[in-house]
Every structure is written in structure tokens, then in C-alpha cells.
C-alpha positions in Angstrom: -68.8 -85.4 -120.3 -68.5 -89.0 -119.2 -66.7 -89.7 -116.0 -65.1 -92.9 -114.7 -68.2 -94.3 -112.9 -66.4 -97.5 -111.9 -63.8 -95.4 -110.0 -66.4 -93.2 -108.2 -68.5 -96.3 -107.2 -65.3 -97.9 -105.8 -64.3 -94.8 -103.8 -67.7 -94.4 -102.3 -68.2 -98.1 -101.5 -64.8 -98.9 -100.2 -63.9 -95.8 -98.1 -63.5 -96.8 -94.5 -62.9 -95.2 -91.1 -59.5 -95.9 -89.7 -58.8 -94.7 -86.2 -55.6 -92.8 -85.3 -54.2 -95.8 -83.3 -53.8 -97.6 -86.6 -52.0 -94.6 -88.3 -48.3 -95.1 -89.1 -45.7 -92.4 -88.6 -45.2 -91.6 -92.3 -46.0 -88.1 -93.3 -49.1 -87.1 -95.3 -48.2 -84.7 -98.0 -49.4 -81.1 -97.5 -50.6 -81.2 -101.1 -53.1 -83.9 -100.3 -54.4 -81.9 -97.4 -54.8 -78.9 -99.8 -56.7 -81.1 -102.2 -59.0 -82.4 -99.4 -59.8 -78.8 -98.4 -60.3 -77.7 -102.0 -62.7 -80.5 -102.7 -64.6 -79.7 -99.5 -65.4 -76.3 -100.9 -67.4 -77.9 -103.7 -70.0 -79.6 -101.5 -73.6 -78.7 -102.2 -74.8 -75.7 -100.2 -78.3 -74.1 -100.3 -78.1 -70.4 -101.4 -74.3 -70.8 -101.6 -74.0 -70.0 -97.9 -70.9 -72.3 -97.8 -71.1 -72.7 -94.0 -68.1 -74.9 -93.6 -65.1 -73.7 -91.6 -61.9 -75.6 -91.1 -58.9 -75.2 -88.8 -56.0 -77.4 -89.8 -53.5 -78.5 -87.2 -50.1 -80.1 -87.7 -46.6 -80.2 -86.1 -46.4 -78.4 -82.8 -50.0 -77.3 -83.0 -51.1 -80.9 -82.4 -49.4 -80.9 -79.0 -51.0 -77.6 -78.1 -54.4 -78.9 -79.0 -53.9 -82.2 -77.2 -53.0 -80.2 -74.1 -56.1 -78.0 -74.5 -58.4 -81.1 -74.7 -56.8 -82.6 -71.6 -57.2 -79.3 -69.7 -60.8 -79.0 -70.6 -61.5 -82.6 -69.6 -59.9 -82.0 -66.2 -61.8 -78.8 -65.6 -65.2 -80.1 -66.6 -65.1 -83.6 -65.2 -65.9 -84.2 -61.5 -63.3 -86.3 -59.7 -65.7 -89.2 -59.2 -66.4 -89.3 -63.0 -62.8 -88.9 -64.2 -61.8 -91.7 -66.5 -58.1 -92.2 -67.1 -58.5 -94.1 -70.3 -60.8 -91.4 -71.8 -58.4 -88.7 -70.6 -55.4 -90.4 -72.3 -57.4 -91.0 -75.5 -58.1 -87.3 -75.9 -54.5 -86.6 -76.5 -53.4 -89.9 -78.0 -55.8 -89.6 -81.0 -54.5 -86.1 -81.7 -50.8 -87.0 -81.4 -51.1 -90.2 -83.4 -52.3 -88.1 -86.4 -50.3 -86.2 -89.0 -53.1 -83.6 -89.2 -56.2 -82.8 -87.3 -58.9 -80.8 -89.1 -61.4 -79.1 -86.9 -64.8 -78.9 -88.6 -67.1 -75.9 -88.0 -70.5 -74.8 -89.2 -70.8 -71.0 -89.5 -74.5 -70.0 -89.1 -75.5 -67.2 -91.4 -76.6 -64.0 -89.6 -79.9 -63.9 -91.4 -80.7 -67.6 -90.4 -82.7 -67.7 -93.7 -81.5 -71.2 -94.4 -82.6 -73.8 -91.8 -79.8 -74.9 -89.5 -80.2 -78.6 -90.5 -79.4 -77.6 -94.1 -76.2 -75.9 -93.0 -75.2 -79.0 -91.0 -76.0 -81.2 -94.0 -73.8 -79.0 -96.2 -70.8 -79.3 -93.8 -71.4 -83.0 -93.6 -71.2 -83.2 -97.4 -68.0 -81.2 -97.3 -66.5 -83.7 -94.9 -67.5 -86.6 -97.1 -65.7 -84.9 -100.0 -62.6 -84.6 -97.8 -62.8 -88.3 -96.8 -63.3 -89.5 -100.4 -60.4 -87.4 -101.5 -58.1 -88.7 -98.8 -59.1 -92.3 -99.6 -58.4 -91.7 -103.3 -54.8 -90.8 -102.3 -54.5 -93.8 -100.0 -54.8 -91.7 -96.8 -56.8 -92.7 -93.7 -59.4 -90.5 -91.9 -61.5 -90.7 -88.8 -64.3 -88.2 -88.2 -64.9 -87.9 -84.4 -67.6 -85.9 -82.7 -66.8 -86.4 -79.0 -64.8 -84.7 -76.4 -66.5 -81.4 -75.5 -66.2 -80.0 -78.9 -68.7 -77.2 -78.4 -67.0 -76.0 -75.2 -66.5 -72.2 -75.4 -62.7 -72.7 -75.4 -62.8 -74.9 -78.5 -65.2 -72.5 -80.3 -62.9 -69.6 -79.4 -59.9 -71.6 -80.7 -61.8 -72.0 -84.0 -63.0 -68.4 -84.1 -66.6 -69.6 -84.2 -69.5 -67.4 -83.2 -72.2 -68.1 -80.6 -74.6 -69.7 -83.1 -71.9 -71.6 -84.9 -71.1 -75.3 -84.2 -68.0 -77.4 -84.0 -69.0 -80.5 -85.8 -66.0 -82.6 -84.9 -62.5 -83.5 -85.7 -61.1 -85.2 -88.8 -58.0 -87.1 -87.9 -55.7 -87.7 -90.9 -52.8 -90.1 -91.2 -51.2 -92.8 -93.3 -51.9 -96.4 -92.4 -50.8 -99.9 -93.2 -54.2 -101.3 -92.1 -56.0 -103.2 -94.8 -59.5 -101.8 -95.4 -62.2 -104.5 -95.4 -65.7 -104.4 -96.8 -68.4 -103.8 -94.2 -71.9 -105.2 -94.8 -74.6 -102.7 -95.5 -78.4 -103.1 -95.3 -79.9 -104.4 -98.5 -81.1 -101.6 -100.8 -84.7 -103.0 -100.5 -84.6 -102.2 -96.7 -83.8 -98.5 -97.2 -85.4 -97.5 -100.5 -89.1 -97.3 -101.6 -89.7 -97.0 -105.3 -93.0 -95.6 -106.6 -93.9 -95.1 -110.3 -97.6 -94.5 -110.1 
């Protein structure tokens, strides 16, 4: 079967990160979120461990999660290191989004597959979600900061002790134009050997 290679090349090369501050207030269709999650399930995974776990937040759940993040920051930050801007950003990014998808990596009990391979599989799943969103004209931002492996976050996600929270995928619509960003020349990152 022949696929539209021009379209896949365009999607991969033009997808961009758009932060929640640039999201507009229009609603992302739940059907788009469903397609993003469905396509995430088809990422490559060694031994079909399918280690990705997702928790999808919208509506009132966004406010609850924003409050949890603020609470964790207050509890774990000494007064002399408290940063008002950072504190505000923890909730603003969540509340500026239509959806927040928490990204987890579930470690297989046998640990037969190396952890780095499970992390790589989840990363591929996230890329699938981002490409799907971009194909629908929806903006995403994958963030890994903000005490995401705190016990309270892992409990919230129903993750086990050896599992990881690998970040948040903020999802929203935007009016921001996406511009090309320069990449290193292919010669700088690829070695070709034929003998």
C-alpha cells in the first residue's frame, strides 16, 4: 500500500510546540482527544509491553489538578526558595488548556525489558499524539517539570512504585502561527557506511 509521503513528511517537519499561554479559549473536540489516544496505542513497543498510561483531565478536573500542583509546590518548597512566578505558572498552564494528559510509564513486573526501552516506547506514543493533534490543527506542549514524580502525583495517576510520570501533555487550540525552526544539517547527525 502506498501512503501520502508528502503529508507525513509535512506533519513531522512542521509540528511545533505551542505553550498553553498561546492557547485560545475554543474547545478541542473530544473526538480529537480520542484519536490522539488511539494513535498513541500504536507506538512501537518491545515484546508488546505497551507501557504507556494516560490520565486525561478536562473541565472541573483541571482546577482540581491545578490546586494539587500548587499545594505540592507550597509543601515541598522552603520559604526562601519560593518563587511566585513559578507557583503561578503551575496552575496557569493547566487552566489555559482544554485538556491535560498525564503521561505515565508502567514498569513490567518481570523487568525483562530494559527501563530505557519502556521510556522510549512511551515517548513514541507521545509523538504519535502530538502528530495526530497537529494533523487536526490542535496545539500541544509536552512538559516534564513540576514535581511530577511526587508520590501524590503518582497516586493520582494510579502508578506503582517503579512506574514513572513522564510529564504532562497540554492540549488546546491556538491562533498562533507555527514557524519553521532550524535543525542541524543531516550531515552533522548521521554517519553513512557502505563498506
